[in-house]
C-alpha positions in Angstrom: 0.0 0.0 0.0 1.3 3.4 -0.9 1.6 6.3 1.6 2.0 10.0 0.9 2.3 13.2 3.0 0.2 16.2 2.4 1.0 19.6 4.0 -1.7 22.2 4.7 -0.4 25.3 2.8 -0.7 28.8 4.2 -3.4 29.8 1.8 -5.6 26.7 2.2 -7.9 25.4 4.9 -7.6 21.9 6.4 -10.7 20.9 4.4 -9.1 22.1 1.2 -6.1 19.8 2.0 -8.4 16.9 2.7 -10.3 17.5 -0.6 -6.9 17.5 -2.4 -6.0 14.2 -0.8 -9.3 12.7 -1.8 -8.9 13.9 -5.4 -5.5 12.2 -5.6 -7.0 9.0 -4.3 -5.8 9.1 -0.7 -7.5 8.9 2.7 -6.0 10.5 5.9 -4.6 8.0 8.5 -2.5 10.4 10.6 -2.3 14.1 11.5 0.9 15.7 12.6 1.5 19.2 13.9 4.9 20.8 14.1 5.5 24.1 15.8 7.4 26.8 13.9 9.8 29.0 15.9 11.8 32.1 15.2 14.8 33.5 17.1 14.3 37.0 18.6 16.9 39.1 20.3 15.5 40.8 23.4 17.6 42.8 25.8 20.7 41.4 24.1 19.7 37.8 24.6 18.4 35.3 22.0 15.0 33.9 22.7 12.9 31.5 20.7 9.3 32.4 20.1 6.6 30.2 18.5 5.2 31.9 15.4 2.9 29.2 13.9 2.5 25.6 13.2 2.7 23.3 10.2 0.0 20.6 9.8 0.8 17.5 7.8 -1.5 14.6 7.0 -0.3 11.2 6.1 -2.6 9.4 3.7 -2.9 5.9 2.3 -4.0 5.1 -1.2 -7.6 3.8 -1.5 
């Protein structure tokens, strides 16, 4: 069975991504979220701040 990862792009909703998966013949089996961080210098010290998240679905072919 074939598996493929689908990332939710900035300009699309989760439903848009799921529709894209379905049109390519895949069904979601796993959802993964990864935080996105950026380094910020405050008071001369580097700090890491969360700025968003990346959502990725793993799909299997139907």
